[in-house]
VOKEBA-537291 format. One record per residue (C-alpha): y, z, x negated; residue number from 1; residue in one letter. Coordinates in Angstrom, 1 decimal. Each point is the difference from the previous one (the first is absolute). Last residue first. Example, Ala and Ser with C-alpha at 12.3 -4.5 7.8 and 13.67 -1.06 7.14 Angstrom:
REM VOKEBA-537291
<pt><v>-1.1</v><w>7.1</w><u>-13.7</u><resi>2</resi><resn>S</resn></pt>
<pt><v>-3.4</v><w>0.7</w><u>1.4</u><resi>1</resi><resn>A</resn></pt>
This chain:
REM VOKEBA-537291
<pt><v>28.5</v><w>-36.2</w><u>79.1</u><resi>182</resi><resn>M</resn></pt>
<pt><v>-3.0</v><w>0.8</w><u>-2.3</u><resi>181</resi><resn>S</resn></pt>
<pt><v>-2.0</v><w>3.0</w><u>1.0</u><resi>180</resi><resn>K</resn></pt>
<pt><v>0.5</v><w>2.7</w><u>-2.3</u><resi>179</resi><resn>G</resn></pt>
<pt><v>-2.6</v><w>1.6</w><u>-2.4</u><resi>178</resi><resn>P</resn></pt>
<pt><v>-1.4</v><w>3.3</w><u>0.6</u><resi>177</resi><resn>G</resn></pt>
<pt><v>2.1</v><w>3.4</w><u>0.1</u><resi>176</resi><resn>T</resn></pt>
<pt><v>-0.8</v><w>3.3</w><u>-1.8</u><resi>175</resi><resn>R</resn></pt>
<pt><v>1.3</v><w>3.3</w><u>0.6</u><resi>174</resi><resn>Q</resn></pt>
<pt><v>-0.1</v><w>2.9</w><u>-2.3</u><resi>173</resi><resn>A</resn></pt>
<pt><v>0.0</v><w>3.7</w><u>-0.1</u><resi>172</resi><resn>I</resn></pt>
<pt><v>1.3</v><w>1.0</w><u>3.4</u><resi>171</resi><resn>P</resn></pt>
<pt><v>0.2</v><w>3.9</w><u>0.6</u><resi>170</resi><resn>T</resn></pt>
<pt><v>-2.9</v><w>1.7</w><u>2.1</u><resi>169</resi><resn>G</resn></pt>
<pt><v>-0.6</v><w>3.2</w><u>-2.0</u><resi>168</resi><resn>D</resn></pt>
<pt><v>-3.1</v><w>-1.6</w><u>-1.2</u><resi>167</resi><resn>S</resn></pt>
<pt><v>1.6</v><w>-3.3</w><u>-1.4</u><resi>166</resi><resn>S</resn></pt>
<pt><v>0.6</v><w>-2.8</w><u>2.5</u><resi>165</resi><resn>A</resn></pt>
<pt><v>-0.7</v><w>-3.6</w><u>-0.4</u><resi>164</resi><resn>A</resn></pt>
<pt><v>1.9</v><w>-2.0</w><u>2.2</u><resi>163</resi><resn>T</resn></pt>
<pt><v>-1.8</v><w>-2.5</w><u>2.4</u><resi>162</resi><resn>P</resn></pt>
<pt><v>-0.5</v><w>-3.5</w><u>-1.3</u><resi>161</resi><resn>L</resn></pt>
<pt><v>2.6</v><w>-2.9</w><u>1.0</u><resi>160</resi><resn>T</resn></pt>
<pt><v>-1.3</v><w>-3.4</w><u>0.6</u><resi>159</resi><resn>Q</resn></pt>
<pt><v>-0.2</v><w>0.7</w><u>3.9</u><resi>158</resi><resn>E</resn></pt>
<pt><v>3.6</v><w>1.2</w><u>0.0</u><resi>157</resi><resn>P</resn></pt>
<pt><v>1.1</v><w>-3.5</w><u>-1.4</u><resi>156</resi><resn>Y</resn></pt>
<pt><v>2.0</v><w>-0.1</w><u>-3.4</u><resi>155</resi><resn>V</resn></pt>
<pt><v>2.3</v><w>-3.0</w><u>-0.3</u><resi>154</resi><resn>A</resn></pt>
<pt><v>0.7</v><w>-1.4</w><u>-3.4</u><resi>153</resi><resn>I</resn></pt>
<pt><v>3.2</v><w>-0.3</w><u>-1.7</u><resi>152</resi><resn>E</resn></pt>
<pt><v>-0.1</v><w>-2.0</w><u>-3.2</u><resi>151</resi><resn>C</resn></pt>
<pt><v>0.2</v><w>-3.2</w><u>1.8</u><resi>150</resi><resn>R</resn></pt>
<pt><v>3.4</v><w>0.8</w><u>1.3</u><resi>149</resi><resn>T</resn></pt>
<pt><v>0.8</v><w>0.9</w><u>3.4</u><resi>148</resi><resn>R</resn></pt>
<pt><v>2.9</v><w>-1.4</w><u>1.7</u><resi>147</resi><resn>P</resn></pt>
<pt><v>3.4</v><w>1.9</w><u>0.3</u><resi>146</resi><resn>G</resn></pt>
<pt><v>0.8</v><w>2.3</w><u>2.9</u><resi>145</resi><resn>A</resn></pt>
<pt><v>-1.4</v><w>3.3</w><u>-1.4</u><resi>144</resi><resn>P</resn></pt>
<pt><v>1.7</v><w>-0.7</w><u>-3.3</u><resi>143</resi><resn>D</resn></pt>
<pt><v>-1.1</v><w>2.9</w><u>-2.4</u><resi>142</resi><resn>I</resn></pt>
<pt><v>-3.0</v><w>0.6</w><u>2.1</u><resi>141</resi><resn>R</resn></pt>
<pt><v>-0.6</v><w>3.5</w><u>1.0</u><resi>140</resi><resn>E</resn></pt>
<pt><v>-3.1</v><w>1.8</w><u>-1.2</u><resi>139</resi><resn>P</resn></pt>
<pt><v>-2.9</v><w>0.7</w><u>2.7</u><resi>138</resi><resn>D</resn></pt>
<pt><v>-0.3</v><w>3.9</w><u>0.7</u><resi>137</resi><resn>A</resn></pt>
<pt><v>-2.5</v><w>2.7</w><u>-1.3</u><resi>136</resi><resn>Q</resn></pt>
<pt><v>2.6</v><w>2.2</w><u>-1.7</u><resi>135</resi><resn>P</resn></pt>
<pt><v>0.1</v><w>0.3</w><u>-3.5</u><resi>134</resi><resn>L</resn></pt>
<pt><v>-1.8</v><w>2.9</w><u>-2.0</u><resi>133</resi><resn>H</resn></pt>
<pt><v>1.5</v><w>0.6</w><u>-3.5</u><resi>132</resi><resn>V</resn></pt>
<pt><v>-2.2</v><w>1.4</w><u>-2.6</u><resi>131</resi><resn>P</resn></pt>
<pt><v>1.4</v><w>2.4</w><u>-2.4</u><resi>130</resi><resn>L</resn></pt>
<pt><v>-0.2</v><w>-0.8</w><u>-3.7</u><resi>129</resi><resn>I</resn></pt>
<pt><v>-0.3</v><w>3.0</w><u>-2.5</u><resi>128</resi><resn>S</resn></pt>
<pt><v>1.8</v><w>-0.7</w><u>-3.0</u><resi>127</resi><resn>A</resn></pt>
<pt><v>-0.5</v><w>0.0</w><u>-3.8</u><resi>126</resi><resn>R</resn></pt>
<pt><v>3.2</v><w>-0.9</w><u>-1.5</u><resi>125</resi><resn>M</resn></pt>
<pt><v>1.0</v><w>-2.7</w><u>-2.7</u><resi>124</resi><resn>P</resn></pt>
<pt><v>2.9</v><w>1.0</w><u>-2.4</u><resi>123</resi><resn>E</resn></pt>
<pt><v>3.2</v><w>-2.1</w><u>0.1</u><resi>122</resi><resn>G</resn></pt>
<pt><v>1.7</v><w>-1.0</w><u>3.0</u><resi>121</resi><resn>A</resn></pt>
<pt><v>1.1</v><w>-3.5</w><u>-1.0</u><resi>120</resi><resn>I</resn></pt>
<pt><v>-3.5</v><w>-0.7</w><u>-1.4</u><resi>119</resi><resn>P</resn></pt>
<pt><v>-1.4</v><w>0.9</w><u>3.6</u><resi>118</resi><resn>T</resn></pt>
<pt><v>-3.4</v><w>1.6</w><u>0.1</u><resi>117</resi><resn>Y</resn></pt>
<pt><v>-2.0</v><w>1.6</w><u>2.8</u><resi>116</resi><resn>I</resn></pt>
<pt><v>-3.6</v><w>1.2</w><u>-0.8</u><resi>115</resi><resn>V</resn></pt>
<pt><v>-2.0</v><w>0.2</w><u>3.2</u><resi>114</resi><resn>A</resn></pt>
<pt><v>-1.9</v><w>2.8</w><u>2.1</u><resi>113</resi><resn>E</resn></pt>
<pt><v>-1.1</v><w>-0.7</w><u>3.6</u><resi>112</resi><resn>G</resn></pt>
<pt><v>-3.8</v><w>-0.1</w><u>-1.0</u><resi>111</resi><resn>R</resn></pt>
<pt><v>-0.2</v><w>2.0</w><u>-3.3</u><resi>110</resi><resn>N</resn></pt>
<pt><v>1.2</v><w>-1.3</w><u>-3.4</u><resi>109</resi><resn>L</resn></pt>
<pt><v>-2.3</v><w>0.6</w><u>-3.0</u><resi>108</resi><resn>A</resn></pt>
<pt><v>-0.4</v><w>-3.5</w><u>-1.2</u><resi>107</resi><resn>G</resn></pt>
<pt><v>3.6</v><w>-0.6</w><u>-0.2</u><resi>106</resi><resn>F</resn></pt>
<pt><v>0.5</v><w>3.2</w><u>-1.9</u><resi>105</resi><resn>T</resn></pt>
<pt><v>-2.8</v><w>-0.9</w><u>-2.6</u><resi>104</resi><resn>D</resn></pt>
<pt><v>2.6</v><w>-2.7</w><u>-1.0</u><resi>103</resi><resn>S</resn></pt>
<pt><v>2.5</v><w>2.7</w><u>-1.3</u><resi>102</resi><resn>S</resn></pt>
<pt><v>3.4</v><w>0.0</w><u>1.5</u><resi>101</resi><resn>I</resn></pt>
<pt><v>2.9</v><w>0.3</w><u>-2.4</u><resi>100</resi><resn>R</resn></pt>
<pt><v>-2.1</v><w>-1.5</w><u>-2.5</u><resi>99</resi><resn>F</resn></pt>
<pt><v>0.0</v><w>1.9</w><u>-3.6</u><resi>98</resi><resn>E</resn></pt>
<pt><v>2.1</v><w>-1.2</w><u>-3.0</u><resi>97</resi><resn>R</resn></pt>
<pt><v>0.0</v><w>1.9</w><u>-3.3</u><resi>96</resi><resn>V</resn></pt>
<pt><v>2.5</v><w>1.5</w><u>-2.4</u><resi>95</resi><resn>R</resn></pt>
<pt><v>-1.6</v><w>1.9</w><u>-2.8</u><resi>94</resi><resn>R</resn></pt>
<pt><v>-0.2</v><w>3.6</w><u>-1.0</u><resi>93</resi><resn>A</resn></pt>
<pt><v>-2.1</v><w>1.7</w><u>-2.6</u><resi>92</resi><resn>S</resn></pt>
<pt><v>-1.6</v><w>3.2</w><u>-1.1</u><resi>91</resi><resn>G</resn></pt>
<pt><v>0.3</v><w>3.0</w><u>-2.3</u><resi>90</resi><resn>R</resn></pt>
<pt><v>-0.1</v><w>3.5</w><u>1.2</u><resi>89</resi><resn>G</resn></pt>
<pt><v>-3.3</v><w>0.5</w><u>-1.2</u><resi>88</resi><resn>T</resn></pt>
<pt><v>-1.2</v><w>1.1</w><u>3.3</u><resi>87</resi><resn>H</resn></pt>
<pt><v>-3.2</v><w>2.3</w><u>0.2</u><resi>86</resi><resn>T</resn></pt>
<pt><v>-3.3</v><w>0.3</w><u>1.9</u><resi>85</resi><resn>H</resn></pt>
<pt><v>-0.6</v><w>-4.0</w><u>-0.3</u><resi>84</resi><resn>G</resn></pt>
<pt><v>-2.8</v><w>0.2</w><u>-2.6</u><resi>83</resi><resn>H</resn></pt>
<pt><v>1.9</v><w>2.2</w><u>-2.2</u><resi>82</resi><resn>A</resn></pt>
<pt><v>2.9</v><w>-2.2</w><u>-0.1</u><resi>81</resi><resn>G</resn></pt>
<pt><v>2.0</v><w>-1.8</w><u>2.6</u><resi>80</resi><resn>T</resn></pt>
<pt><v>2.7</v><w>-2.9</w><u>-0.6</u><resi>79</resi><resn>Q</resn></pt>
<pt><v>1.8</v><w>-0.5</w><u>3.0</u><resi>78</resi><resn>S</resn></pt>
<pt><v>1.1</v><w>-3.4</w><u>1.6</u><resi>77</resi><resn>T</resn></pt>
<pt><v>2.8</v><w>-1.1</w><u>2.2</u><resi>76</resi><resn>M</resn></pt>
<pt><v>0.7</v><w>-2.8</w><u>1.9</u><resi>75</resi><resn>Q</resn></pt>
<pt><v>3.6</v><w>-0.8</w><u>1.0</u><resi>74</resi><resn>W</resn></pt>
<pt><v>0.8</v><w>-1.9</w><u>3.0</u><resi>73</resi><resn>L</resn></pt>
<pt><v>1.0</v><w>-3.8</w><u>1.2</u><resi>72</resi><resn>A</resn></pt>
<pt><v>-0.7</v><w>-1.1</w><u>3.6</u><resi>71</resi><resn>R</resn></pt>
<pt><v>-2.1</v><w>-2.9</w><u>1.1</u><resi>70</resi><resn>T</resn></pt>
<pt><v>0.2</v><w>-2.4</w><u>2.6</u><resi>69</resi><resn>G</resn></pt>
<pt><v>-0.5</v><w>-0.6</w><u>3.7</u><resi>68</resi><resn>M</resn></pt>
<pt><v>-1.5</v><w>-3.6</w><u>-0.6</u><resi>67</resi><resn>L</resn></pt>
<pt><v>-2.3</v><w>1.4</w><u>-2.6</u><resi>66</resi><resn>K</resn></pt>
<pt><v>-1.7</v><w>2.6</w><u>2.4</u><resi>65</resi><resn>A</resn></pt>
<pt><v>-0.2</v><w>-2.9</w><u>2.7</u><resi>64</resi><resn>L</resn></pt>
<pt><v>-1.9</v><w>-2.2</w><u>-2.3</u><resi>63</resi><resn>W</resn></pt>
<pt><v>-2.4</v><w>2.9</w><u>-1.5</u><resi>62</resi><resn>D</resn></pt>
<pt><v>-0.9</v><w>0.7</w><u>3.5</u><resi>61</resi><resn>R</resn></pt>
<pt><v>-0.3</v><w>-3.7</w><u>1.2</u><resi>60</resi><resn>S</resn></pt>
<pt><v>-2.4</v><w>-0.6</w><u>-3.0</u><resi>59</resi><resn>E</resn></pt>
<pt><v>-1.9</v><w>3.3</w><u>0.5</u><resi>58</resi><resn>P</resn></pt>
<pt><v>-0.5</v><w>-1.5</w><u>3.8</u><resi>57</resi><resn>S</resn></pt>
<pt><v>-0.4</v><w>3.1</w><u>2.3</u><resi>56</resi><resn>T</resn></pt>
<pt><v>3.7</v><w>0.1</w><u>1.2</u><resi>55</resi><resn>Q</resn></pt>
<pt><v>1.2</v><w>2.5</w><u>2.3</u><resi>54</resi><resn>R</resn></pt>
<pt><v>3.4</v><w>-1.1</w><u>1.5</u><resi>53</resi><resn>H</resn></pt>
<pt><v>2.8</v><w>-1.4</w><u>-1.9</u><resi>52</resi><resn>A</resn></pt>
<pt><v>3.5</v><w>-0.3</w><u>1.5</u><resi>51</resi><resn>V</resn></pt>
<pt><v>2.2</v><w>-2.0</w><u>-2.4</u><resi>50</resi><resn>V</resn></pt>
<pt><v>3.7</v><w>-1.0</w><u>-0.1</u><resi>49</resi><resn>G</resn></pt>
<pt><v>2.5</v><w>-2.6</w><u>-1.0</u><resi>48</resi><resn>A</resn></pt>
<pt><v>-2.6</v><w>-2.5</w><u>-1.1</u><resi>47</resi><resn>F</resn></pt>
<pt><v>1.3</v><w>-3.2</w><u>-1.2</u><resi>46</resi><resn>N</resn></pt>
<pt><v>-1.1</v><w>0.1</w><u>-3.5</u><resi>45</resi><resn>D</resn></pt>
<pt><v>-3.4</v><w>1.1</w><u>1.3</u><resi>44</resi><resn>T</resn></pt>
<pt><v>-0.6</v><w>-3.1</w><u>1.5</u><resi>43</resi><resn>L</resn></pt>
<pt><v>0.0</v><w>-1.8</w><u>-3.2</u><resi>42</resi><resn>S</resn></pt>
<pt><v>-2.5</v><w>2.4</w><u>-1.4</u><resi>41</resi><resn>A</resn></pt>
<pt><v>-2.3</v><w>-0.4</w><u>3.1</u><resi>40</resi><resn>L</resn></pt>
<pt><v>0.0</v><w>-3.7</w><u>-0.3</u><resi>39</resi><resn>L</resn></pt>
<pt><v>-1.1</v><w>0.3</w><u>-3.5</u><resi>38</resi><resn>G</resn></pt>
<pt><v>-3.4</v><w>-2.0</w><u>0.5</u><resi>37</resi><resn>P</resn></pt>
<pt><v>0.4</v><w>-2.0</w><u>3.4</u><resi>36</resi><resn>Q</resn></pt>
<pt><v>-3.4</v><w>-0.4</w><u>1.5</u><resi>35</resi><resn>Q</resn></pt>
<pt><v>2.0</v><w>1.4</w><u>3.1</u><resi>34</resi><resn>T</resn></pt>
<pt><v>-2.8</v><w>2.4</w><u>1.3</u><resi>33</resi><resn>L</resn></pt>
<pt><v>-0.6</v><w>1.4</w><u>-3.3</u><resi>32</resi><resn>A</resn></pt>
<pt><v>3.5</v><w>0.2</w><u>-1.4</u><resi>31</resi><resn>D</resn></pt>
<pt><v>1.4</v><w>1.8</w><u>3.2</u><resi>30</resi><resn>I</resn></pt>
<pt><v>-3.0</v><w>1.9</w><u>0.8</u><resi>29</resi><resn>D</resn></pt>
<pt><v>0.0</v><w>2.2</w><u>-3.4</u><resi>28</resi><resn>A</resn></pt>
<pt><v>2.7</v><w>2.0</w><u>1.6</u><resi>27</resi><resn>A</resn></pt>
<pt><v>-2.3</v><w>1.1</w><u>2.7</u><resi>26</resi><resn>S</resn></pt>
<pt><v>0.1</v><w>0.0</w><u>3.6</u><resi>25</resi><resn>Q</resn></pt>
<pt><v>3.2</v><w>-2.2</w><u>0.2</u><resi>24</resi><resn>T</resn></pt>
<pt><v>3.3</v><w>0.1</w><u>1.4</u><resi>23</resi><resn>I</resn></pt>
<pt><v>3.1</v><w>-1.6</w><u>-1.2</u><resi>22</resi><resn>V</resn></pt>
<pt><v>3.2</v><w>0.8</w><u>1.9</u><resi>21</resi><resn>I</resn></pt>
<pt><v>3.2</v><w>-2.6</w><u>-0.6</u><resi>20</resi><resn>V</resn></pt>
<pt><v>3.3</v><w>1.3</w><u>-0.4</u><resi>19</resi><resn>Q</resn></pt>
<pt><v>3.5</v><w>-1.4</w><u>0.2</u><resi>18</resi><resn>G</resn></pt>
<pt><v>3.1</v><w>-0.1</w><u>-2.0</u><resi>17</resi><resn>G</resn></pt>
<pt><v>0.0</v><w>-3.6</w><u>-0.3</u><resi>16</resi><resn>H</resn></pt>
<pt><v>-1.1</v><w>-0.3</w><u>-3.5</u><resi>15</resi><resn>S</resn></pt>
<pt><v>-2.8</v><w>2.5</w><u>0.7</u><resi>14</resi><resn>R</resn></pt>
<pt><v>-1.2</v><w>-2.2</w><u>3.1</u><resi>13</resi><resn>G</resn></pt>
<pt><v>-0.2</v><w>-3.2</w><u>-2.0</u><resi>12</resi><resn>R</resn></pt>
<pt><v>-1.9</v><w>1.5</w><u>-2.8</u><resi>11</resi><resn>Q</resn></pt>
<pt><v>-2.4</v><w>1.4</w><u>2.4</u><resi>10</resi><resn>L</resn></pt>
<pt><v>-0.3</v><w>-3.3</w><u>2.0</u><resi>9</resi><resn>I</resn></pt>
<pt><v>-0.6</v><w>-1.8</w><u>-3.2</u><resi>8</resi><resn>A</resn></pt>
<pt><v>-2.7</v><w>2.3</w><u>-1.3</u><resi>7</resi><resn>V</resn></pt>
<pt><v>-1.9</v><w>-0.4</w><u>3.4</u><resi>6</resi><resn>G</resn></pt>
<pt><v>0.6</v><w>-3.9</w><u>-0.3</u><resi>5</resi><resn>R</resn></pt>
<pt><v>-1.6</v><w>0.0</w><u>-3.3</u><resi>4</resi><resn>Q</resn></pt>
<pt><v>-3.0</v><w>2.1</w><u>1.2</u><resi>3</resi><resn>A</resn></pt>
<pt><v>-0.4</v><w>-2.3</w><u>2.9</u><resi>2</resi><resn>A</resn></pt>
<pt><v>-0.1</v><w>-3.2</w><u>-2.1</u><resi>1</resi><resn>M</resn></pt>
């Protein structure tokens, strides 16, 4: 049921000029977690862009390479003689297709690198992703005067773990415990 609702949200968003962001750790997660074979293909029809970080699963890497498409080129062969030491001048040429981004590229991405692809823009590009450091502050509520909904939880200071810091003192991550019911 959740899978059908997800596709409906994507389709509705696109038909009204909106966008929905879908984030997973791996492309294989969508079919695996929803138990809906073919859901990934349905979602793909609605994607306006893809940002793919390192993928270790061969199936995910192959799927991404196929998604980003192929290009046509001429493949040449040359006949040689004398055990490969001379060219006879004979050969052939044929039209072949190769992936724009090979599946091996997705397995070789380093931390902070991604392949960015939008079908409208054309060629996929390998890019460095810069981290964004947000200030330590409580987010503003959309309607501070309005009532809290069930999806909002309160986070109390005693349930907040200290911020982990790297060797140079910059914050790495902060985890919070479950909020108390209101």
